[in-house]
BAGUKE-620691 format. One line per field, with one value per residue: residue number from 0; residue in one letter; y negated, x, z negated of N, C-alpha, C in turn. Coordinates in steps of 0.1 Angstrom, whole numbers, plus 2048, in hexadecimal, padded with zeros to 3 digits. Atoms other than C-alpha are relative to their C-alpha. Layout:
num = c(NUM ...)
residuo = c(A ...)
n_Y = c(Y ...)
n_X = c(X ...)
n_Z = c(Z ...)
ca_Y = c(Y ...)
ca_X = c(X ...)
ca_Z = c(Z ...)
c_Y = c(Y ...)
c_X = c(X ...)
c_Z = c(Z ...)
END
This chain:
num = c(0 1 2 3 4 5 6 7 8 9 10 11 12 13 14 15 16 17 18 19 20 21 22 23 24 25 26 27 28 29 30 31 32 33 34 35 36 37 38 39 40 41 42 43 44 45 46 47 48 49 50 51 52 53 54 55 56 57 58 59 60 61 62 63 64 65 66 67 68 69 70 71 72 73 74 75 76 77 78 79 80 81 82 83 84 85 86 87 88 89 90 91 92 93 94 95 96 97 98 99 100 101 102 103 104 105 106 107 108 109 110 111 112 113 114 115 116 117 118 119 120 121 122 123 124 125 126 127 128 129 130 131 132 133 134 135 136 137 138 139 140 141 142 143 144 145 146 147 148 149 150 151 152 153 154 155 156 157 158 159 160 161 162 163 164 165 166 167 168 169 170 171 172 173 174 175 176 177 178 179 180 181 182 183 184 185 186 187 188 189 190 191 192 193 194 195 196 197 198 199 200 201 202 203 204 205 206 207 208 209 210 211 212 213 214 215 216 217 218 219 220 221)
residuo = c(X X X X X X X X X X X X X X X X X X X X X X X X X X X X X X X X X X X X X X X X X X X X X X X X X X X X X X X X X X X X X X X X X X X X X X X X X X X X X X X X X X X X X X X X X X X X X X X X X X X X X X X X X X X X X X X X X X X X X X X X X X X X X X X X X X X X X X X X X X X X X X X X X X X X X X X X X X X X X X X X X X X X X X X X X X X X X X X X X X X X X X X X X X X X X X X X X X X X X X X X X X X X X X X X X X X X X X X X X X X X X X)
n_Y = c(7FE 800 7F9 805 7FF 7F1 7F4 801 7FD 7F2 7F3 7FA 7F9 7F6 7FA 7FD 7F3 7F3 7F7 7FB 7EF 7F6 7FD 7FC 7F0 801 7F3 7F4 7F6 7F8 7EE 7F1 7F3 7F7 7FB 80E 813 80B 80E 808 803 80D 806 805 810 803 80D 802 7FA 7F2 7F5 7F7 7EC 7F4 7F6 7F3 7F8 7F1 7F0 7F6 807 7FC 809 7F9 7FA 7F9 7FF 80E 805 7F7 7F2 801 80F 80A 803 807 7F9 7FD 7EF 7FA 7FA 805 7F9 804 80F 80E 809 80D 80C 80F 809 807 80E 7FD 80A 808 807 7F5 7FB 7F1 7F4 7F7 7F4 801 7F6 7F9 7F6 7F3 7FB 7F3 803 7FD 7F0 801 80F 805 810 807 801 80A 80A 804 80A 7F4 801 7F6 80E 800 7F5 803 7F7 7FA 7F3 809 7F8 7F6 7EE 7FC 7F6 7FA 803 7FE 80D 80A 80D 80C 809 804 80D 803 810 808 80D 804 7F3 7FF 806 7FB 7FE 7F7 802 7FF 7F2 7F9 7F3 801 7F8 7F9 804 7F0 7F8 7F7 804 80A 802 805 801 80C 804 808 806 810 807 813 804 812 806 809 7FC 805 7F7 801 7FF 809 806 7FB 80B 80C 808 806 807 80A 803 808 80E 80F 80A 807 80F 80B 803 808 80F 806 805 80B 80C 806 80B 80D 80C 807)
n_X = c(801 80D 7FF 803 810 803 808 80B 80B 7FF 806 80D 7FF 7FC 804 80B 7F9 7FC 80D 807 800 7FF 80F 805 801 806 805 803 80B 801 80C 7F7 809 800 7FA 804 809 7F5 7FC 7F5 80C 80D 7F6 805 7FA 7F8 7FE 7F7 805 7F7 802 7FC 7F9 7FC 7FD 7FC 7F7 7FE 801 807 807 80B 80C 80E 80D 809 7FE 801 7FE 805 7FA 7F5 7FF 803 808 7F9 7FF 7F7 7F5 7F3 7F3 7E9 7FA 7F4 7F9 7FC 80A 7F7 808 7FB 809 7F6 7F9 7F5 7FE 7F5 7F5 804 812 808 80C 807 801 80A 803 80D 7FA 808 7F3 806 7F7 7F0 804 7FE 808 7F2 801 7F8 7FA 7F0 803 7F2 7F7 7FB 7F9 813 804 805 80B 808 807 810 803 812 809 7FA 7FD 807 806 7F8 7F4 7F5 7F5 805 7FD 7FB 802 7F5 801 7EC 7FF 7EE 7FE 7F3 801 7F1 7FF 7F7 806 809 80D 800 806 808 7FE 803 7FD 80A 7F4 7F6 806 810 802 7F4 812 807 80F 801 80D 803 7F0 802 7F2 7FF 7F5 7FE 7F7 7FD 7FE 803 805 7F4 7F0 7F9 7EF 7FD 803 803 806 7F6 7FE 809 7F9 7F5 806 809 7F5 7F9 803 806 7F2 7FE 809 7F9 7EF 803 805 7F4 7F4 806 7FF 7F0)
n_Z = c(7EE 7FD 7F7 7F2 7FA 7F5 807 806 7FB 800 80A 806 7F2 802 805 7FC 7F4 806 808 7F8 7FD 80A 801 7F2 801 7F6 809 7F7 804 7F8 806 7FA 803 7EE 7FD 7F2 804 80E 7F9 807 80A 806 801 803 7FA 7F9 7FA 7F3 7F9 7FF 7FC 80A 7FD 808 7FB 80A 7FE 801 800 806 804 800 80C 806 802 809 80C 80B 812 80A 802 809 802 805 7F6 7F8 7F7 7F8 803 7F7 807 7F8 806 7F8 7EF 803 7FC 7F5 7F9 7F3 7FE 7F8 80B 808 80B 7FD 80F 80B 804 808 7FE 809 7F4 809 7FE 807 7FA 806 805 80D 80F 7FA 7FC 7F6 800 80B 7FF 803 7F9 7FA 7F2 7F6 803 80B 813 806 803 80C 7FD 804 7FE 803 7F9 7FB 7FF 803 801 809 7FE 7F7 7F3 805 803 7FC 7F6 803 7F6 809 800 7FE 7F8 7F6 7FE 7F2 7FE 7F2 7F1 7F8 7EE 803 802 80E 808 80A 7FB 80F 801 80A 809 808 807 7F9 7F4 7F9 7F2 804 800 7FE 7FB 7F9 80B 7FC 804 801 801 803 7F5 7F2 7F2 7F4 7F6 7F8 80B 80C 7FF 80B 80C 7FB 80E 800 7F6 7FF 80C 803 7FA 807 806 7F7 7FE 809 801 7F1 800 809 802 7F2 801 807 7F5 7FF 80D 800)
ca_Y = c(58D 58A 5A2 59C 596 5B4 5CA 5C3 5CB 5EB 5FE 5FC 608 621 62D 627 63F 65C 65C 65A 67A 68B 687 699 6BF 6D7 6F9 71B 737 758 774 79B 7A9 7B6 7CD 7B4 793 784 768 74D 73F 724 708 6F3 6D0 6CE 6AE 6B7 6CF 6EF 711 731 756 76C 78E 7B0 7C6 7E5 80B 814 7F3 7F8 7EC 804 80C 814 80D 7EE 7DE 7F0 809 811 7EE 7DD 7C5 7B2 7BB 7AF 7D2 7CB 7E3 7D6 7F5 7F2 7D4 7B0 794 77A 756 73B 71F 709 6EC 6E2 6CF 6AE 6A9 6C4 6D4 6E2 704 710 734 73C 769 77B 79E 7BF 7CE 7EF 7E7 7F3 81A 80F 7E9 7D8 7B5 7A6 799 78A 76F 766 746 752 738 748 72F 728 740 740 75A 75F 77F 779 79E 7B4 7DA 7EB 809 81B 807 80B 7EA 7C7 7A6 78B 768 75E 73B 73A 715 708 6EA 6DC 6FD 6F3 6E4 6E1 6EF 70C 70E 70C 734 747 76F 781 79F 7BB 7BE 7DA 7F2 80E 811 7F0 7EA 7CF 7CC 7AC 79A 779 75E 738 723 6FA 6ED 6C7 6B2 6A5 6B8 6B7 6CB 6BE 6C9 6B7 6A2 6B2 698 682 674 66C 656 645 63E 633 61B 60A 601 5F9 5DE 5D0 5CE 5BD 5A0 59C 596 57B 56A 568 555 53E 533 530)
ca_X = c(D83 D64 D5A D55 D32 D3B D3D D24 D11 D1E D1C CFB CF4 D0C CFA CD7 CE4 CEF CCE CBA CC8 CC9 C9F C9D C90 C8D C77 C72 C58 C5E C3E C4E C29 C2A C3F C53 C46 C60 C63 C5E C55 C3A C4F C42 C58 C6D C7A C94 C81 C98 C90 C95 C9E C96 CA4 CA8 CC5 CCF CD3 CBA C9F C7D C54 C3D C21 C05 C1B C0B BF3 BED C03 C26 C2E C15 BFD C15 C17 C33 C4E C6C C86 CAC CBE CE0 CDD CD2 CBC CCB CBA CC3 CB9 CCA CD8 CF1 CFD D11 D1A D16 CED CDE CCC CB2 CA9 C89 C85 C69 C73 C69 C84 C7F C9D CBD CAA CA8 C9C CC0 CAB CCB CDA CFA CFF D16 D1F D3B D37 D14 CFD CE6 CC6 CAA C8D C64 C54 C30 C28 C2D C33 C13 C00 C12 C27 C4B C58 C4C C4F C65 C68 C90 C9C CC2 CCF CF3 D02 D16 D09 D1D D27 D3A D33 D21 CFD CEE CE5 CDE CEA CD9 CE3 CD5 CEB CFF CED CCE CC9 CDD CB6 CA2 C7E C72 C4E C57 C7A C77 C96 C97 CB6 CBE CCE CD2 CD2 CD8 CD2 CF5 D1C D28 D4B D64 D63 D52 D43 D65 D69 D4C D57 D7C D67 D54 D73 D89 D6E D68 D91 D92 D75 D86 DA8 D99 D85 DA7 DBB D9E D9C DC3)
ca_Z = c(0B4 0C4 0DA 0FF 10D 128 10C 0F7 112 11A 0FB 0F3 116 115 0F7 101 123 109 0EE 10D 11B 0F8 0FB 11D 118 133 123 132 124 131 125 12B 12A 151 15B 179 16E 15F 17A 17B 15C 148 14B 12F 137 157 15E 176 188 17F 18D 177 17A 15D 168 154 160 159 15D 142 141 143 137 122 12D 117 0F9 0E8 0DD 0BC 0C3 0B6 0BE 0B4 0C3 0DC 0FF 108 108 121 112 11A 114 11C 132 130 135 150 14F 168 174 192 179 177 156 15A 12F 115 111 0F6 0F1 0E1 0EA 0D6 0DA 0D2 0D0 0BD 0A0 08A 071 08A 093 0B4 0B7 0A6 0AA 0AD 0D0 0DE 0F5 115 103 0EE 0CC 0B5 0B4 096 092 081 07A 079 07A 092 08A 06C 06B 063 06E 089 093 08F 087 08E 0A1 09C 0AA 0A4 0B0 0BC 0C0 0D3 0CD 0F4 0FE 124 141 15E 185 175 176 154 149 134 12C 10C 105 0EF 0CC 0BB 0A5 0A8 0CA 0D5 0EA 0E4 0E9 0F9 0FD 102 102 103 10C 107 114 109 120 145 15E 183 1A4 1B1 1A4 18B 197 180 161 171 151 14A 16B 164 141 14A 165 14E 136 152 15A 13D 135 159 154 12E 139 15D 143 128 148 149 129 12C)
c_Y = c(7FF 805 7FB 7FF 813 80F 805 800 80E 80B 802 80B 80C 807 801 80B 810 803 805 80E 808 805 80B 813 80D 80C 806 805 808 80C 80B 809 804 807 7F5 7F7 7F7 7F0 7FE 7FF 7F6 7F6 7F2 7F0 806 7FB 7FE 80F 80C 80A 80C 809 807 80C 809 809 808 80B 800 7F3 801 7FB 80F 802 807 804 7F5 7FD 80D 809 807 7F3 7F5 7FC 7F8 804 7FC 80E 801 807 7FF 80E 806 7FE 7F6 7F9 7F4 7FA 7F6 7F9 7FF 7F5 804 7F7 7F3 7FD 80E 803 80A 80C 801 80D 806 814 807 810 80B 806 80A 805 80C 812 7FE 7F2 7FA 7F1 7FA 802 7FB 7FA 7FF 7F9 805 7F9 80A 7F1 809 80A 802 809 7FD 809 7FB 80C 80C 80D 802 80B 80A 802 801 7F6 7F2 7F4 7F6 7F5 7FC 7F4 800 7EF 7FE 7F5 7FC 80E 804 7FB 806 802 80E 7FD 800 80F 803 813 807 811 80C 803 80D 806 80A 804 7F7 7FD 7F2 800 7F3 7FD 7F0 7F1 7EC 7FA 7F0 802 7EE 801 7FB 80B 7FF 80D 804 806 7F8 7FE 809 7EF 7EF 7F1 7F6 7F6 7FB 7F3 7F6 7F5 7F7 7F3 7FA 7ED 7F6 7F6 7F7 7F4 7FE 7FB 7F4 7F5 7FF 7F4 7F6 7F8 7FA 7F3)
c_X = c(7F2 7FE 7F9 7F0 7FC 7FF 7F6 7F1 7FE 7FB 7F5 7F7 7FF 7F4 7F1 800 7FE 7F0 7F4 801 7FF 7EA 7FC 7FF 7FB 7F8 7FB 7FB 801 7F9 803 7EB 7FA 80A 806 804 805 802 7F1 7FC 7F6 80E 7F5 808 80D 804 807 800 808 7F6 806 7FA 7FB 800 809 807 802 7FF 7F3 7F1 7F5 7F2 7FA 7F8 7F6 806 7F9 7EF 7F9 806 80B 803 7FA 7F3 809 802 808 80F 80B 809 810 802 80C 7FE 7FA 7F8 804 7F7 80A 7F8 808 800 805 7FF 80B 809 7F7 7EF 807 7FB 7FB 7F8 7F5 7FC 7FA 803 7FB 812 7F9 80F 80E 7FD 803 801 807 7F3 809 805 80F 7FA 80C 809 806 802 7ED 7FC 7FA 7F1 7FA 7F3 7F0 7FC 7EE 7FC 809 802 7F1 7F6 807 80B 810 80C 7FA 809 809 806 813 805 80C 805 814 801 805 7FD 80A 800 807 7FC 7F8 7F1 7FF 7F5 805 7FF 7F9 7FF 7FB 80F 7FD 7F7 7F5 802 80A 7F3 7FA 7F1 7F6 7F2 804 80E 7FC 80D 7F9 80D 801 80C 7FD 807 800 802 811 80F 803 80F 809 801 800 7FB 80E 803 7F8 800 809 7F9 7F8 805 810 7F8 7FE 812 804 7F7 806 808 7FE 7F7 80C 809 7EF 7FB 811 801)
c_Z = c(805 80E 80C 802 806 7F5 7F5 804 805 7F4 7FC 80C 802 7F4 800 80E 7F7 7FB 80D 804 7F4 802 809 7FF 80C 7F6 809 7F9 80E 7FA 809 7FA 80E 804 80F 802 7F5 806 807 7F4 7FA 800 7FB 803 805 807 807 809 804 806 7F6 801 7F2 803 7F6 807 7F8 805 7F8 7FB 805 7F8 7F8 802 7F5 7F2 7F1 809 7F7 7FF 7F8 802 803 80A 80B 809 80B 7FD 80D 7F2 809 7F7 80B 806 7F7 805 800 7FE 7FD 801 80B 7FC 800 7F6 801 7F5 7FC 802 7F7 801 7F8 80B 7F1 80A 7F7 803 7F0 7F6 7FB 7FB 807 807 80B 808 7F7 800 7FE 813 800 80B 807 7FA 7F3 7EE 7FA 7FB 7F0 802 7FA 800 7FD 80A 809 7FB 7F3 802 7FA 80C 806 803 7F8 7FD 800 807 7F9 808 804 80D 800 806 805 801 80E 801 80F 806 809 80B 801 800 7F4 801 7F7 7FE 7F1 801 7F0 7EF 7FB 7F1 805 80F 80E 80E 7FD 80C 805 801 802 7F8 807 802 803 806 802 804 80D 80C 813 80D 806 7FB 7FB 806 7F2 7FC 806 7F8 7F9 80B 7FB 7F4 802 80A 7FC 7F7 809 805 7FB 7F8 80D 7F9 7ED 806 80D 7F2 7F1 807 802 7F7 7FB 807)
END
């Protein structure tokens, strides 16, 4: 049985649309080197014009003045201490379909004496993680700096704006000492609240159009 010409047209069009969507990235980069200066991020790629914020919230969060460089925490100058608090990353964009997240967190760890070097996230699923040592422990340093990259597949979709909350992990003092946070969102974002199941409605409409065209073709042949 030969495929309808409409079906032959629709399939590659849908494939192209989804493959194009997968290539769109929003890259946000925060430097935590000055107290109170977490907003706005450096936006290296931002095809959807998203505005983003990073807020350090909680009762015991502070910036360590005069503790670096070359002190107890080495040469890096980002010294935001998040203790019994959290870091909230937020955008003003929505995801029409599931998007992928990648977060690289440059933080200090002292092997769980106070900074465990582990974090938790507001997204329930456990992400994959890889670690790169940024600065080894030397001299008077009480630990070392690492860049941990966490990745999620299909992180979020729906009527909520795209966002992520980072919480210190358990162990030691249960705190995290931040230098930099880089957040990449792969997928299509919009400033409009998505209609419920809008993607499913579009797909259903295309299938209905194809079925109707095929039915009419059969009638004309008969």
